[in-house]
Phi, psi and omega in degrees: 000312180289332181300319179296320180291319180297321179297320178295319179292323178297318178296321180294316179297318178298319179294319180297319178297319180297316180296317179297320179297316180294322178298318178296318178296321180294318178299315179298317180296318179299318178298319179292318181298329179298331183272345179285156175235153173232156181234141175222149179233163175216157179064039179064031179096002180296328177234131179231131179238135173241125177232160178264179183294348175266007179066034176257127181295125179266323177204153178223121181241131179236123177293137180305327181295338181277350182268100179238109181303338180277348183220061180297325182301322180296316179297318177300316179297319179296319179295314178300317181298316181293318179295313181297320178295320180294322177296318178298320179296321177295315179299316180295317179298315181296312180299319180296312182293319179291325178299326178297324181285323187263358186298329182278353183272341183073028179274154177297148178302142178084001181297324178248000000 
């Protein structure tokens, strides 16, 4: 009778250790992802944005040809498109890397 309970508790302890290990790996991965950068462009490269894993813009490059005083709205749209694309790339990178860590747990997507 006690053997069955002990086995269950052992499995629970083993699962908790596994979860703690994965949490530590996730923290390490999050720290590493913060240092990575992604780049996105818009307008055929007229605007280029580089951001880090914390979604902080590291650099913004605008081709002189994209600067038209008569069409400021187009330049604004290009900048927004490049920034939004770079943020999406960070989100995708983060989800992909975290998914690798949690894939063996059978947890629902988005749990971490």
